[in-house]
N, C-alpha and C positions, 0 to 999 in steps of 0.2 A: 754538889750534894743537895738533896731535897731540903726544903725549908720546913721545919715543923711548925704547925699552927694549931690552934684550938679547932675542934670539929664543928662547933656550933654555927659559925657563919657559913659553912659549906652547905648546911641543910637548905638554907634559903636559896643559895646559888643553884644547887642541883634541882630543887623544886622548880625553879624558873626554867632550868634546862629541859626538864622532862615535859612540862606543860608547853614550852616553846616548841618542842619537837612534836608534841601531840596536836598542836593546832593543825594540827590535825588532831607400910610406914616404918619409917626408917629415917626419920627426921631428927637426928640427935641434937639435943640442946636447943631446940626451937619449939615455940608454941604455935598453935594454929590460930592465934589471935590476929586481928587486922593490925596494921601498923598504927602506933600511937600518934596522935596529932602533935605531940611534943617530943617525938623521937629525936635523938641527937645525931644518929648516924643515917647514912643513905639507906633507903628501903628498896630492896630488890622486889618485894611483893608489890609495892606501889608502882614501881617502874613497869613491872609486868602488866599490871592492870591498865596502865596508861597505853602501853603498846597494843594490848588487845583492843582497847577502845578505839585506838587510831586505825588499826589495820584489819579489824575483824570484818569478814565478808568479802574481802578482796580475793580474786581468783588466782592466787599465787601457785606456781608449780615449783617443786623443789627436787633437787638431785640428791638422793640419799646414798652415802657411801659409808659402809661399816667395815672396820678392821677388827677381826676377832682372832687373837692369838696367831696373827700372821695371815689369816684367810681374809680375802677381800670380797665384798658383795656390794653391788650397786643397783639402784632402781630409781625410777621417776615416781614421785608421789605428789598427790594433790594436797594443798593446804588443808582441805576439809577432811582428808582421810588419815591425817597424822595422829599419833597417840599424844595429844597435847596434855592430857592429864599427867602422864609420866614425865614428859619433858618439863612442864611448868613446875611439877612437884620437886624435881631435882634442883631447879634454880631457887624456888621458894624456900627450900630447906636451909639455904645458906644465909637467909636474912638476919642481919644484925641490928635492925632498927629498934627493937624493944629496949627500953631504958635500962634493963638489967645488964646490958652489955657495955654501958658507959664506963669508960676507964679501963676496959679490957683490950683495947686496940690502940696501937700507936698510929697517929695520923700524920701524913706528909703530903706535900705538893711538889711536883717537879715538872719542868718543861722539857719536852723532847725536841732537841734541835734538828733531828733528822726528819721527823714527821710533822713537827709544828704543833703537836698535840700537847695538852696539859693533863697530867695524870694526878689523880687524887687516890691515895692508897691508904687502906686500913690493914695493918699487920697485927696479928694476934700476939698478945703478950703472954697468954696462957698456952703452954705447949699441949694441953689436952683439949683445946677448943676444936670444935668441928670446922668452922670456917677459919682458915689460917690466913688467907689473903683475899682482899677485895680491892680491885683497881678499876676506877672509872676514868676513861679517857674522854676528853672533850676538845672541841675546836674552839680556841679562845676568841675567834673572830665573831662567833654567833652563840657560843655556849651550848651547842648541841652535843649530845653524847655520841661519840664515834665508836666506842666499844666498851664492853664490860668483861673483865677477866676475873675468875674466882678459883682459888685452890682450897680444897677441903681434905681432912684426914680423920679417920676413925680407927682406933686401935683397941683391941681387947685380948683376952687370953687366947681366943680362937683364931685370931688373924688380924689383918689390917686392910683398909680400903682407902685409897686416895682418889681424888677427882681433880680434873682441870677443866673448867668450863669457860667457854668463850661465846660471846654474842656480839656480832657486828650488825647493827640494825639493817634489815633487808638485804643482807649479804650472806651471812653464815651463822648457824648455830652449831657449836662443836662441843661434844661431851666425851671426855676421856676418863676411863676408870681403870684402876689397877687393883687387883685383890690378891692378897697372899693368905693362905689358910693353913692352920696347924695340920689339918687332915685334907688331903686332896691337892690338886694341881693349882698353880697360880693362874690367874685370869687377867687378860689384858684386852680392853675394848675401847675403840674410838669410833664415834659416829659423827659424820659431818652432814648437815642439812644445808645445802647451798641454794640460795634463791636464784632461780633461772630468769634470765632476761627474755623479753618477748621474742627476739630473733632466735634464741636458743630453743625455746619451746616450739617454734614453728618448724624446726628441723625434725621433730618427732611426729 
């Protein structure tokens, strides 16, 4: 069973993790303000900025695969041609670092014996919250972030929308969305952006 701890010590740990790794609208319940210096919870926005600072300008090639209501489409895309505004906006909208969210998430830590990762989880206490789950996995041997997984949900009279977001640094960005509408058909979309290795790119 996960051991529950106070979230404040985690901020320092994850800040170290991020900078260690860097050495290299439609945004419900979120402000467009920068993360506060005294934020209590992990900041997706700050992590995103650090990743951009670390990898911006590198000539990555990605394999984009989209699944839309059962139809599959794939293409090769350049890092510079991607719609980063939309992608980053989806992840930034899940940020829970502003202090107004303190006390609204249950925090837990658990070690995965299979992968060896240590998972830090924030689970929403409020059933109406946009960000329902934020999980940060790290490698305990060096404190590097190995993956970030997020679940969101938004419901109103007209329908509902849920998301499952995954980011494994320099391996995959995955966005899954499911929408149900009072009027019209339900919609299911999953888009994978897989970072291609040099030998894979040379085949094209």
